[in-house]
MARKOL-138569 format. One line per 5 residues: their letters; for each residue x, y, z of C-alpha. Coordinates in nm, 3 decimals, decimal comma. Layout:
REM residues N
a = X/Y/Z | ...
***
This chain:
REM residues 761
mnkeq = 0,000/0,000/0,000 | 0,128/0,349/-0,087 | 0,198/0,511/0,251 | 0,145/0,857/0,106 | -0,229/0,787/0,065
pesqs = -0,468/0,795/0,362 | -0,601/0,459/0,472 | -0,962/0,569/0,402 | -0,869/0,631/0,038 | -0,658/0,323/-0,024
kywmw = -0,933/0,094/0,101 | -1,126/0,169/-0,217 | -0,838/0,025/-0,414 | -0,839/-0,285/-0,198 | -1,213/-0,343/-0,236
ggrfa = -1,198/-0,292/-0,613 | -0,915/-0,543/-0,639 | -1,095/-0,795/-0,421 | -1,407/-0,768/-0,635 | -1,205/-0,835/-0,951
llaal = -1,033/-1,129/-0,782 | -1,362/-1,284/-0,673 | -1,511/-1,232/-1,020 | -1,216/-1,411/-1,181 | -1,239/-1,702/-0,936
alfgl = -1,615/-1,727/-0,997 | -1,551/-1,740/-1,370 | -1,304/-2,025/-1,325 | -1,548/-2,212/-1,102 | -1,845/-2,171/-1,335
raalm = -1,640/-2,262/-1,642 | -1,526/-2,581/-1,470 | -1,883/-2,670/-1,376 | -1,986/-2,636/-1,740 | -1,749/-2,919/-1,831
dtglg = -1,990/-3,164/-1,669 | -1,717/-3,415/-1,583 | -1,953/-3,631/-1,379 | -1,786/-3,528/-1,054 | -2,077/-3,306/-0,955
nvlei = -2,123/-2,929/-0,970 | -1,988/-2,856/-0,623 | -1,662/-3,046/-0,673 | -1,622/-2,909/-1,027 | -1,657/-2,552/-0,900
ligia = -1,401/-2,612/-0,625 | -1,157/-2,759/-0,878 | -1,211/-2,461/-1,107 | -1,153/-2,215/-0,822 | -0,836/-2,401/-0,727
igavv = -0,709/-2,378/-1,085 | -0,795/-2,008/-1,089 | -0,611/-1,955/-0,763 | -0,298/-2,120/-0,906 | -0,316/-1,902/-1,216
iaagl = -0,369/-1,589/-1,007 | -0,080/-1,683/-0,779 | 0,142/-1,724/-1,085 | 0,038/-1,374/-1,189 | 0,125/-1,221/-0,853
fitrl = 0,495/-1,218/-0,924 | 0,444/-1,056/-1,264 | 0,207/-0,793/-1,133 | 0,436/-0,709/-0,844 | 0,711/-0,639/-1,093
cgevf = 0,472/-0,421/-1,289 | 0,390/-0,241/-0,965 | 0,745/-0,108/-0,955 | 0,664/0,079/-1,273 | 0,343/0,224/-1,131
rnipg = 0,472/0,332/-0,790 | 0,194/0,582/-0,733 | -0,074/0,313/-0,742 | -0,103/0,105/-0,425 | 0,093/-0,215/-0,483
faltl = -0,158/-0,446/-0,320 | -0,447/-0,311/-0,529 | -0,242/-0,324/-0,848 | -0,153/-0,685/-0,772 | -0,515/-0,785/-0,730
fgaal = -0,632/-0,598/-1,040 | -0,348/-0,728/-1,258 | -0,365/-1,086/-1,135 | -0,740/-1,098/-1,203 | -0,692/-0,955/-1,553
lavtf = -0,411/-1,199/-1,634 | -0,622/-1,487/-1,507 | -0,916/-1,392/-1,729 | -0,682/-1,343/-2,027 | -0,524/-1,684/-1,966
ldsfs = -0,863/-1,853/-1,944 | -0,989/-1,687/-2,262 | -0,673/-1,754/-2,463 | -0,564/-2,100/-2,357 | -0,875/-2,293/-2,252
pavvm = -0,966/-2,550/-2,522 | -1,271/-2,471/-2,733 | -1,415/-2,805/-2,634 | -1,455/-2,676/-2,278 | -1,686/-2,405/-2,400
rtimd = -1,852/-2,647/-2,640 | -1,958/-2,868/-2,351 | -2,230/-2,632/-2,236 | -2,457/-2,918/-2,315 | -2,741/-2,980/-2,076
pdawe = -2,894/-2,666/-1,922 | -3,176/-2,869/-1,766 | -2,927/-3,052/-1,545 | -2,787/-2,729/-1,400 | -2,856/-2,639/-1,039
wpidp = -2,783/-2,271/-1,101 | -3,031/-1,996/-1,193 | -2,818/-1,922/-1,501 | -2,882/-2,010/-1,863 | -2,535/-2,113/-1,991
ggplg = -2,664/-2,117/-2,347 | -2,782/-1,756/-2,339 | -2,750/-1,539/-2,651 | -2,449/-1,344/-2,525 | -2,256/-1,638/-2,388
laaai = -2,157/-1,690/-2,026 | -1,791/-1,596/-2,060 | -1,861/-1,273/-2,245 | -2,128/-1,171/-1,994 | -1,901/-1,224/-1,694
tfvla = -1,613/-1,050/-1,871 | -1,841/-0,755/-1,936 | -1,953/-0,743/-1,570 | -1,590/-0,759/-1,458 | -1,493/-0,473/-1,688
islga = -1,783/-0,256/-1,571 | -1,700/-0,328/-1,208 | -1,338/-0,226/-1,258 | -1,449/0,090/-1,434 | -1,700/0,174/-1,161
savml = -1,435/0,122/-0,893 | -1,196/0,352/-1,075 | -1,458/0,624/-1,119 | -1,556/0,597/-0,753 | -1,193/0,632/-0,649
irrgg = -1,145/0,942/-0,861 | -1,467/1,107/-0,741 | -1,379/1,047/-0,375 | -1,022/1,161/-0,406 | -0,872/0,815/-0,389
vgqtt = -0,616/0,915/-0,645 | -0,577/1,270/-0,529 | -0,213/1,220/-0,443 | -0,126/1,048/-0,771 | 0,037/1,226/-1,060
lrarn = -0,165/1,333/-1,361 | 0,016/1,072/-1,571 | -0,076/0,789/-1,335 | -0,439/0,898/-1,318 | -0,465/0,916/-1,697
amllf = -0,299/0,575/-1,733 | -0,555/0,422/-1,496 | -0,844/0,579/-1,688 | -0,700/0,460/-2,018 | -0,659/0,107/-1,885
tglli = -1,016/0,097/-1,757 | -1,153/0,242/-2,079 | -0,966/-0,008/-2,294 | -1,097/-0,296/-2,085 | -1,456/-0,176/-2,124
vaagi = -1,409/-0,123/-2,499 | -1,260/-0,473/-2,534 | -1,556/-0,624/-2,351 | -1,796/-0,427/-2,571 | -1,622/-0,546/-2,887
nlatl = -1,644/-0,899/-2,752 | -2,020/-0,867/-2,712 | -2,060/-0,694/-3,049 | -1,870/-0,977/-3,214 | -2,108/-1,229/-3,064
lddge = -2,409/-1,042/-3,192 | -2,268/-0,981/-3,543 | -2,326/-1,262/-3,792 | -2,087/-1,116/-4,051 | -2,173/-1,066/-4,418
dpfpn = -2,166/-1,243/-4,752 | -1,864/-1,094/-4,936 | -1,959/-1,263/-5,264 | -2,334/-1,203/-5,299 | -2,331/-1,180/-5,678
dyrtm = -2,075/-1,446/-5,763 | -2,319/-1,734/-5,799 | -2,654/-1,817/-5,948 | -2,940/-2,016/-5,802 | -3,169/-2,241/-6,003
dgavp = -3,348/-1,937/-6,148 | -3,410/-1,956/-6,519 | -3,521/-2,235/-6,749 | -3,612/-2,551/-6,557 | -3,659/-2,885/-6,737
aqiaa = -3,955/-3,116/-6,684 | -3,980/-3,234/-6,325 | -3,951/-3,594/-6,213 | -4,274/-3,792/-6,243 | -4,254/-3,930/-5,889
pdpsr = -4,368/-3,821/-5,541 | -4,159/-3,567/-5,354 | -3,913/-3,787/-5,161 | -3,905/-3,539/-4,873 | -4,277/-3,586/-4,804
pgafd = -4,402/-3,861/-4,569 | -4,491/-4,186/-4,741 | -4,781/-4,424/-4,700 | -4,666/-4,604/-4,382 | -4,750/-4,522/-4,023
vvalr = -4,436/-4,497/-3,812 | -4,358/-4,644/-3,471 | -4,066/-4,507/-3,268 | -3,871/-4,750/-3,047 | -3,549/-4,757/-2,847
ygage = -3,311/-5,041/-2,786 | -3,015/-5,058/-2,552 | -2,813/-5,268/-2,312 | -2,618/-5,247/-1,988 | -2,603/-4,947/-1,760
nrrrp = -2,592/-4,583/-1,861 | -2,596/-4,297/-1,613 | -2,683/-4,038/-1,876 | -2,930/-4,199/-2,115 | -3,231/-4,348/-1,936
efvsd = -3,405/-4,396/-2,272 | -3,158/-4,676/-2,339 | -3,190/-4,831/-1,991 | -3,512/-4,804/-1,793 | -3,713/-4,667/-2,087
rdlea = -3,588/-4,900/-2,360 | -3,837/-5,098/-2,565 | -3,601/-5,370/-2,691 | -3,317/-5,550/-2,519 | -2,987/-5,539/-2,705
rtvda = -2,645/-5,638/-2,569 | -2,305/-5,498/-2,483 | -1,990/-5,571/-2,683 | -1,620/-5,554/-2,607 | -1,489/-5,274/-2,829
spllp = -1,159/-5,231/-2,642 | -0,945/-5,418/-2,904 | -1,063/-5,163/-3,163 | -0,963/-4,865/-2,946 | -0,657/-4,941/-2,731
ewkgv = -0,623/-4,565/-2,669 | -0,915/-4,594/-2,424 | -0,691/-4,554/-2,120 | -0,557/-4,305/-1,869 | -0,754/-3,995/-1,783
kqrmr = -0,976/-4,034/-2,089 | -1,085/-4,376/-1,971 | -1,135/-4,275/-1,608 | -1,333/-3,963/-1,683 | -1,551/-4,128/-1,948
erywg = -1,630/-4,430/-1,734 | -1,713/-4,202/-1,441 | -1,942/-4,000/-1,668 | -2,119/-4,287/-1,848 | -2,101/-4,560/-1,588
fglde = -1,957/-4,822/-1,824 | -1,629/-4,907/-1,993 | -1,544/-4,986/-2,354 | -1,532/-5,356/-2,269 | -1,908/-5,326/-2,210
aplng = -1,996/-5,086/-2,488 | -2,373/-5,084/-2,532 | -2,552/-5,127/-2,864 | -2,799/-4,841/-2,832 | -3,025/-4,714/-3,106
lvwap = -3,328/-4,498/-3,180 | -3,559/-4,680/-3,422 | -3,824/-4,554/-3,659 | -4,003/-4,847/-3,821 | -4,288/-4,865/-4,074
egdgp = -4,604/-5,034/-3,954 | -4,709/-5,314/-4,185 | -4,600/-5,640/-4,339 | -4,230/-5,655/-4,413 | -3,965/-5,723/-4,487
fplal = -3,835/-5,365/-4,509 | -3,489/-5,237/-4,607 | -3,269/-5,126/-4,319 | -3,074/-4,799/-4,290 | -2,833/-4,722/-4,005
ivhgn = -2,751/-4,356/-3,940 | -2,440/-4,265/-3,743 | -2,324/-3,928/-3,613 | -1,976/-3,779/-3,608 | -1,744/-3,640/-3,343
hgmee = -1,965/-3,383/-3,174 | -1,917/-3,321/-2,800 | -2,024/-3,640/-2,625 | -2,233/-3,456/-2,365 | -2,469/-3,319/-2,631
ysdpg = -2,611/-3,645/-2,761 | -2,607/-3,649/-3,140 | -2,830/-3,946/-3,224 | -3,166/-3,764/-3,171 | -3,057/-3,505/-3,428
yaylg = -3,151/-3,736/-3,718 | -3,511/-3,793/-3,611 | -3,627/-3,581/-3,905 | -3,461/-3,827/-4,141 | -3,552/-4,145/-3,955
ellas = -3,922/-4,060/-3,940 | -3,924/-3,977/-4,312 | -3,751/-4,298/-4,419 | -3,977/-4,512/-4,204 | -4,287/-4,352/-4,353
rgiia = -4,148/-4,448/-4,694 | -4,099/-4,814/-4,604 | -3,742/-4,825/-4,465 | -3,646/-4,919/-4,109 | -3,420/-4,637/-3,988
vsvde = -3,191/-4,654/-3,685 | -2,991/-4,366/-3,538 | -2,696/-4,534/-3,370 | -2,556/-4,406/-3,040 | -2,176/-4,384/-3,044
nfing = -2,156/-4,072/-2,827 | -1,937/-4,242/-2,567 | -1,635/-4,241/-2,803 | -1,683/-3,877/-2,908 | -1,467/-3,586/-2,797
twsgd = -1,512/-3,420/-2,460 | -1,336/-3,178/-2,224 | -1,072/-3,441/-2,145 | -0,985/-3,471/-2,517 | -1,083/-3,685/-2,812
fqgke = -0,901/-3,976/-2,972 | -0,772/-3,781/-3,275 | -0,917/-4,032/-3,519 | -0,781/-4,339/-3,341 | -1,142/-4,430/-3,263
mpara = -1,240/-4,458/-3,631 | -1,213/-4,841/-3,640 | -1,442/-4,861/-3,337 | -1,697/-4,633/-3,506 | -1,704/-4,864/-3,810
wllle = -1,700/-5,189/-3,613 | -1,990/-5,081/-3,390 | -2,205/-5,033/-3,702 | -2,138/-5,391/-3,807 | -2,224/-5,512/-3,456
hlrlw = -2,555/-5,329/-3,481 | -2,618/-5,506/-3,812 | -2,537/-5,838/-3,646 | -2,796/-5,760/-3,380 | -3,061/-5,686/-3,644
rewnt = -2,979/-6,008/-3,827 | -3,036/-6,201/-3,504 | -3,365/-6,026/-3,436 | -3,481/-6,099/-3,788 | -3,448/-6,474/-3,724
tvnhr = -3,566/-6,481/-3,361 | -3,907/-6,638/-3,324 | -4,171/-6,402/-3,182 | -3,936/-6,105/-3,181 | -4,086/-5,769/-3,271
ferqv = -3,874/-5,766/-3,590 | -3,893/-6,133/-3,683 | -3,886/-6,150/-4,067 | -3,935/-5,776/-4,083 | -3,589/-5,685/-4,214
dldni = -3,481/-5,713/-4,578 | -3,118/-5,799/-4,515 | -3,045/-5,794/-4,888 | -3,100/-5,418/-4,891 | -2,898/-5,235/-4,627
aligh = -2,775/-4,876/-4,628 | -2,525/-4,703/-4,401 | -2,554/-4,325/-4,355 | -2,277/-4,131/-4,180 | -2,223/-3,765/-4,088
srgge = -1,875/-3,614/-4,050 | -1,649/-3,884/-3,900 | -1,951/-4,108/-3,937 | -1,916/-4,056/-4,314 | -1,569/-4,204/-4,306
avama = -1,690/-4,476/-4,069 | -1,955/-4,606/-4,310 | -1,694/-4,652/-4,583 | -1,468/-4,833/-4,336 | -1,758/-5,053/-4,221
yayne = -1,828/-5,149/-4,582 | -1,462/-5,249/-4,624 | -1,448/-5,437/-4,291 | -1,768/-5,620/-4,384 | -1,583/-5,845/-4,630
lpnfp = -1,266/-5,899/-4,424 | -1,183/-6,204/-4,209 | -0,965/-6,000/-3,969 | -0,928/-5,651/-3,831 | -0,645/-5,509/-4,047
ddatv = -0,488/-5,314/-3,757 | -0,482/-5,622/-3,530 | -0,535/-5,951/-3,710 | -0,598/-6,134/-3,382 | -0,943/-5,970/-3,390
lfdyg = -1,162/-6,185/-3,613 | -1,441/-6,054/-3,838 | -1,737/-6,255/-3,961 | -2,002/-6,030/-4,110 | -2,079/-6,056/-4,483
fsisa = -2,387/-5,830/-4,494 | -2,549/-5,718/-4,818 | -2,475/-5,348/-4,790 | -2,613/-5,188/-5,105 | -2,572/-4,816/-5,043
lvava = -2,355/-4,567/-4,855 | -2,435/-4,205/-4,776 | -2,156/-3,974/-4,657 | -2,268/-3,634/-4,526 | -1,996/-3,370/-4,473
qidkr = -1,751/-3,657/-4,472 | -1,415/-3,661/-4,298 | -1,161/-3,855/-4,504 | -0,834/-3,822/-4,318 | -0,884/-3,940/-3,960
yhrrv = -0,822/-4,309/-4,028 | -0,464/-4,379/-4,131 | -0,572/-4,599/-4,423 | -0,742/-4,471/-4,739 | -1,030/-4,712/-4,795
kledv = -1,090/-4,825/-5,155 | -1,433/-4,970/-5,231 | -1,595/-5,154/-5,519 | -1,948/-5,195/-5,646 | -2,150/-4,997/-5,395
nfltl = -2,396/-4,716/-5,459 | -2,261/-4,396/-5,305 | -2,404/-4,050/-5,224 | -2,198/-3,769/-5,075 | -2,329/-3,429/-4,959
qgsyd = -2,114/-3,128/-4,871 | -2,177/-2,765/-4,782 | -1,958/-2,487/-4,918 | -1,969/-2,307/-4,579 | -1,855/-2,610/-4,380
sdesa = -1,581/-2,448/-4,170 | -1,519/-2,772/-3,979 | -1,453/-2,978/-4,293 | -1,373/-2,702/-4,538 | -1,284/-2,933/-4,828
fhglr = -1,521/-3,165/-5,015 | -1,346/-3,481/-4,893 | -1,641/-3,693/-4,993 | -1,504/-3,662/-5,348 | -1,185/-3,835/-5,234
qwnri = -1,394/-4,135/-5,132 | -1,596/-4,099/-5,453 | -1,278/-4,132/-5,660 | -1,175/-4,444/-5,468 | -1,494/-4,632/-5,555
klsnd = -1,481/-4,852/-5,864 | -1,799/-4,970/-6,031 | -1,794/-5,282/-6,247 | -2,061/-5,340/-6,511 | -2,189/-5,674/-6,377
ayrfk = -2,486/-5,492/-6,220 | -2,614/-5,135/-6,233 | -2,476/-4,908/-5,962 | -2,404/-4,539/-5,943 | -2,225/-4,278/-5,737
tglyi = -2,339/-3,922/-5,698 | -2,253/-3,607/-5,507 | -2,400/-3,269/-5,427 | -2,215/-2,951/-5,328 | -2,458/-2,711/-5,157
hganh = -2,362/-2,345/-5,154 | -2,422/-2,194/-4,811 | -2,466/-2,519/-4,618 | -2,249/-2,570/-4,311 | -2,126/-2,878/-4,127
gqfns = -2,367/-2,898/-3,837 | -2,717/-2,831/-3,967 | -2,753/-3,175/-4,125 | -2,806/-3,268/-3,760 | -3,094/-3,076/-3,598
iwgre = -2,897/-3,041/-3,272 | -2,554/-2,925/-3,385 | -2,655/-2,579/-3,510 | -2,511/-2,300/-3,728 | -2,176/-2,268/-3,552
dagpp = -1,922/-2,529/-3,661 | -1,695/-2,447/-3,365 | -1,731/-2,369/-2,998 | -1,656/-2,035/-2,832 | -1,433/-1,844/-2,854
gawql = -1,361/-1,971/-3,206 | -1,731/-1,955/-3,295 | -1,727/-1,579/-3,247 | -1,500/-1,546/-3,551 | -1,729/-1,741/-3,785
nlapi = -1,902/-1,562/-4,070 | -2,257/-1,690/-4,023 | -2,444/-1,451/-4,252 | -2,404/-1,654/-4,577 | -2,512/-1,982/-4,413
isged = -2,854/-2,107/-4,527 | -3,122/-2,194/-4,273 | -3,123/-2,527/-4,094 | -3,469/-2,600/-4,235 | -3,342/-2,556/-4,592
qrqia = -3,032/-2,763/-4,529 | -3,226/-3,055/-4,381 | -3,485/-3,030/-4,660 | -3,207/-3,081/-4,914 | -3,079/-3,378/-4,714
kvyia = -3,427/-3,531/-4,703 | -3,479/-3,496/-5,079 | -3,144/-3,643/-5,173 | -3,109/-3,916/-4,911 | -3,469/-4,039/-4,942
gflaa = -3,450/-4,024/-5,322 | -3,116/-4,207/-5,320 | -3,243/-4,486/-5,096 | -3,560/-4,518/-5,303 | -3,341/-4,571/-5,611
tlqdd = -3,092/-4,809/-5,446 | -3,285/-5,002/-5,179 | -3,632/-4,995/-5,336 | -3,536/-5,008/-5,705 | -3,727/-4,691/-5,795
arylp = -3,538/-4,561/-6,100 | -3,769/-4,262/-6,134 | -3,541/-4,068/-5,898 | -3,221/-4,119/-6,099 | -3,258/-3,794/-6,301
lfrdt = -3,241/-3,597/-5,974 | -2,877/-3,694/-5,931 | -2,784/-3,596/-6,286 | -2,948/-3,251/-6,281 | -3,069/-3,074/-5,965
rkgad = -3,320/-2,875/-6,174 | -3,520/-3,195/-6,218 | -3,610/-3,163/-5,849 | -3,658/-2,786/-5,842 | -4,011/-2,826/-5,704
wlpnh = -3,870/-3,008/-5,401 | -3,547/-2,817/-5,335 | -3,485/-2,474/-5,179 | -3,362/-2,227/-5,439 | -2,988/-2,227/-5,373
ayvqq = -2,680/-2,288/-5,586 | -2,585/-2,654/-5,635 | -2,307/-2,846/-5,808 | -2,386/-3,210/-5,882 | -2,165/-3,507/-5,969
ftdss = -2,281/-3,833/-6,124 | -2,146/-4,144/-6,290 | -2,251/-4,506/-6,306 | -2,131/-4,855/-6,389 | -2,205/-4,814/-6,760
fipia = -1,958/-4,527/-6,800 | -1,693/-4,578/-7,070 | -1,410/-4,324/-7,057 | -1,273/-4,155/-7,365 | -1,036/-3,922/-7,178
dfded = -1,004/-3,920/-6,798 | -0,645/-3,785/-6,799 | -0,519/-4,052/-6,561 | -0,339/-4,275/-6,810 | 0,008/-4,113/-6,848
ldvst = 0,205/-3,789/-6,859 | 0,145/-3,726/-7,230 | -0,119/-3,453/-7,269 | -0,181/-3,558/-7,631 | -0,298/-3,910/-7,544
atnpg = -0,640/-4,015/-7,414 | -0,768/-4,303/-7,203 | -0,899/-4,492/-7,505 | -0,587/-4,638/-7,673 | -0,677/-4,514/-8,020
asiyt = -0,790/-4,165/-7,919 | -0,574/-3,854/-7,930 | -0,600/-3,493/-7,808 | -0,493/-3,160/-7,952 | -0,586/-2,799/-7,889
sgfsl = -0,584/-2,453/-8,045 | -0,624/-2,103/-7,904 | -0,508/-2,181/-7,548 | -0,234/-1,998/-7,359 | -0,263/-2,248/-7,074
wreep = -0,277/-2,626/-7,117 | -0,165/-2,883/-6,860 | -0,275/-3,203/-6,689 | -0,236/-3,228/-6,311 | -0,372/-3,396/-5,998
lkhrd = -0,676/-3,204/-5,880 | -0,642/-3,069/-5,525 | -0,875/-2,953/-5,253 | -0,851/-2,621/-5,072 | -0,633/-2,786/-4,807
elqqg = -0,385/-2,905/-5,076 | -0,486/-3,270/-5,032 | -0,536/-3,448/-5,362 | -0,889/-3,528/-5,476 | -0,770/-3,855/-5,627
tnavv = -0,814/-3,770/-5,994 | -0,618/-3,597/-6,270 | -0,775/-3,326/-6,481 | -0,681/-3,096/-6,767 | -0,655/-2,719/-6,705
lgwsa = -0,717/-2,492/-7,004 | -0,689/-2,112/-7,024 | -0,729/-1,851/-7,296 | -0,702/-1,477/-7,350 | -0,981/-1,252/-7,472
geepv = -1,035/-1,263/-7,847 | -0,901/-1,618/-7,891 | -1,097/-1,913/-8,031 | -1,011/-2,189/-7,779 | -1,097/-2,539/-7,898
ftvdi = -1,023/-2,870/-7,722 | -1,035/-3,161/-7,968 | -1,051/-3,538/-7,914 | -1,013/-3,775/-8,210 | -1,209/-4,097/-8,152
paefw = -1,130/-4,416/-8,348 | -1,402/-4,625/-8,513 | -1,310/-4,918/-8,286 | -1,443/-4,729/-7,984 | -1,799/-4,770/-8,110
aeltd = -1,767/-5,128/-8,233 | -1,893/-5,310/-7,921 | -2,166/-5,065/-7,824 | -2,526/-5,180/-7,820 | -2,816/-5,005/-7,986
qdyvl = -2,924/-4,852/-7,655 | -2,933/-4,480/-7,593 | -2,612/-4,314/-7,470 | -2,521/-3,975/-7,332 | -2,197/-3,786/-7,364
slsvs = -2,075/-3,702/-7,012 | -1,795/-3,480/-6,886 | -1,700/-3,295/-6,567 | -1,624/-2,924/-6,582 | -1,559/-2,621/-6,363
astek = -1,453/-2,266/-6,423 | -1,140/-2,162/-6,234 | -1,027/-1,842/-6,061 | -0,666/-1,910/-6,166 | -0,487/-1,619/-6,332
lpasd = -0,353/-1,657/-6,684 | 0,021/-1,624/-6,733 | 0,118/-1,265/-6,815 | 0,212/-1,214/-7,180 | 0,552/-1,076/-7,286
ddnsd = 0,406/-0,732/-7,362 | 0,194/-0,719/-7,049 | 0,348/-0,592/-6,726 | 0,052/-0,698/-6,514 | 0,036/-1,014/-6,307
gddss = -0,240/-1,155/-6,521 | -0,615/-1,137/-6,492 | -0,756/-1,009/-6,163 | -0,896/-1,318/-5,989 | -1,079/-1,095/-5,743
dpvga = -1,332/-1,018/-6,016 | -1,630/-1,253/-6,029 | -1,571/-1,556/-6,253 | -1,872/-1,675/-6,445 | -1,994/-2,024/-6,521
prfti = -1,816/-2,209/-6,803 | -1,976/-2,158/-7,146 | -1,903/-2,378/-7,442 | -2,040/-2,557/-7,744 | -1,980/-2,919/-7,836
dtyae = -1,939/-3,020/-8,201 | -1,921/-3,373/-8,335 | -1,767/-3,456/-8,669 | -1,786/-3,757/-8,894 | -1,540/-3,821/-9,175
sgllg = -1,780/-3,634/-9,402 | -1,797/-3,325/-9,180 | -2,007/-3,169/-8,903 | -2,265/-3,403/-8,747 | -2,416/-3,196/-8,469
rinsa = -2,369/-2,901/-8,236 | -2,514/-2,810/-7,895 | -2,478/-2,517/-7,659 | -2,400/-2,598/-7,295 | -2,658/-2,351/-7,165
dhahl = -2,936/-2,546/-7,337 | -2,859/-2,867/-7,146 | -2,734/-2,769/-6,799 | -2,728/-2,500/-6,535 | -2,353/-2,479/-6,470
applk = -2,231/-2,302/-6,158 | -1,944/-2,053/-6,139 | -1,667/-2,103/-5,881 | -1,848/-2,076/-5,547 | -1,640/-1,847/-5,330
vrylk = -1,669/-1,850/-4,951 | -1,529/-1,666/-4,651 | -1,560/-1,873/-4,337 | -1,435/-1,608/-4,093 | -1,538/-1,247/-4,046
sesln = -1,175/-1,139/-4,070 | -1,056/-1,154/-4,431 | -0,687/-1,175/-4,335 | -0,744/-1,446/-4,074 | -0,963/-1,637/-4,319
keryk = -0,686/-1,632/-4,581 | -0,428/-1,742/-4,327 | -0,636/-2,035/-4,202 | -0,819/-2,151/-4,515 | -0,577/-2,031/-4,789
adwep = -0,822/-2,005/-5,081 | -1,174/-1,867/-5,111 | -1,278/-2,151/-5,342 | -1,179/-2,504/-5,441 | -1,237/-2,697/-5,764
vlqtf = -1,564/-2,887/-5,746 | -1,636/-3,033/-6,088 | -1,992/-3,047/-6,216 | -2,123/-3,328/-6,433 | -2,251/-3,218/-6,772
evpla = -2,432/-3,455/-7,006 | -2,614/-3,445/-7,337 | -2,779/-3,727/-7,537 | -2,544/-3,852/-7,806 | -2,834/-3,876/-8,046
tlakd = -2,863/-3,497/-8,026 | -2,501/-3,467/-8,134 | -2,492/-3,740/-8,397 | -2,831/-3,745/-8,571 | -2,894/-4,098/-8,437
diasi = -2,569/-4,226/-8,591 | -2,325/-4,225/-8,301 | -2,098/-4,486/-8,464 | -1,999/-4,231/-8,727 | -1,850/-3,988/-8,471
rqlri = -1,477/-3,947/-8,530 | -1,408/-3,619/-8,358 | -1,532/-3,426/-8,057 | -1,464/-3,053/-8,031 | -1,532/-2,848/-7,717
rfdgs = -1,530/-2,482/-7,819 | -1,516/-2,231/-7,532 | -1,645/-1,876/-7,533 | -1,335/-1,666/-7,603 | -1,499/-1,324/-7,583
epgvv = -1,349/-1,288/-7,235 | -1,040/-1,448/-7,081 | -1,103/-1,764/-6,884 | -0,969/-2,081/-6,727 | -1,157/-2,412/-6,703
ilddi = -1,092/-2,757/-6,562 | -1,208/-3,067/-6,753 | -1,222/-3,431/-6,650 | -1,389/-3,766/-6,724 | -1,498/-3,724/-7,084
girld = -1,687/-4,039/-7,185 | -2,022/-4,196/-7,255 | -2,272/-4,395/-7,051 | -2,615/-4,546/-7,097 | -2,906/-4,307/-7,067
r = -3,134/-4,440/-6,791
***
């Protein structure tokens, strides 16, 4: 205490410092209680206060040193103020986001506080702390508490208090601000000419079946009574520990304390929506990703489960929350084998029920038609489960035996992760749908396309793979619980939420595509196939947003997929050849995502300057057509415009075209030639609604966004197709040359891939 100040004045400093200290300790205690470790609120608060006390004690030494600089301020008060500020700064800067993300169950709180309030608990307490410090300072000044200080010291104190209040205000303003769409005119929706709609019922509408909701579970569970005392069907527990040896240490102890069971007694829990009526019915398992384990993810797919059941498919949302991330950490992808294996164990359970006399589901399950649907890490898990399904042993530990052999017909990967498991899974002969949002800041690259490119389809039976890139969709809103923010505070405060579409729209898109896909694959309803080749065919069912679709099937025959060699003049078909004219840029390269990971396919990149006549030509030998049937075929290719700059010419001192300008959709014509001359010509705009590069900005800060996400777009190729009969006057065997002529009125760069033909279905 400064001895030059009267005791009556210095006490105001002491009380102000004590208030700040208590506020900081309360913040630590409350933040610890929000972790919901299972230890109980009282013990959690005491632990949090103890941690806060240690942090404050560590700050005492620093603040005492700072006190030597500010001699005219009482040392004890400065210590308390500074230690409290350092403690709050430490908590805000170094606490993991998962701690804030675990504000999961307000109903279980014993406090008259809503931790999920609109301003956020941490920001509110920070604001109160700042106001209290400011009020203490003002009171001290008004009562002469700083009367003996120098003018410089008094001004420094006022500046410090003002900055703290401003910082708290900015913090609150950031929470309330959703950001903005920096590229509002860079894309088009489905406005314009729309082709004839699909002659089939809207797949997002309830079907003809009444739906019964059931729950099955096994063992004990402290947190989920619906799977214990309220369960309708008895399942069993399984020993998943060989699939996740990392279940140990503090992660094991804290999880087992929270859930009341260990991984050696992992329960098979599921929420079921089943159609009422005579079966058997196809079966679809839905599995969540790595959301915080305290906010249970499985109920978030009820909208999808109820829909599928009404349309004649048994739907199950599988509970794997106990291996999700939490305040004590997640398994960094080491749990991926367990996620996949648990799905197969659920299928084993359903197979047993299907053959158990007098069971509720005896002979009710069509085990020849099974689908697996996965979100986020669940998307990678369904691909792994499909691969494990045919294996005799667990590939990471061959002492673990597999014996499954289910007839899995279809996989759906929603916002798929494709890099957590250390193996890249290659699949064959399975129908595949992948959905991805452009504003997915958690999985900012369309990694479902990596899995897409690792799926091979033979022509022994008809199968297809399809994808949909949804502009404005995020990671979480495919689950009705996860929400618009793909991160927890404080990281969530940086997210640019304004361009994100509504959760209702996002789930409507999921319903249309997933229900339509399962109708086509599990229920053999080919009427929905056109939806996956052209989103405009479902315009009456879909919200009016920008989409980019991908499609290919087992009948596809490549002419040029650019994967065969390093020679840009050769094509995939041995007798075909390639040449160009009018391009200043021509190369073949592996296509990459925004994060620089390879998509798993090569493509050709073509660029031209304004005023050129750019033409990409493929010569096709007569032998290519020799073994084709008389059925109808379409010409198919994948295309995207690019924001890449053209190389600067010798007489041009600029760095090339300004990629900050909006880049339009690719425009081209396709000509076919026979030996006698031109056969046919079409304009791309008459057969497709091609999207421009869909730019995004995930964070409100442009500089931080560039630093974290590198690029504001990534190549997502769109499938374009046109009936060959339109190009060849019903004489496709006479085609000897294909010319793709781009609009050269303005400079441009495009990416091309997978030029070929397939049967028109």
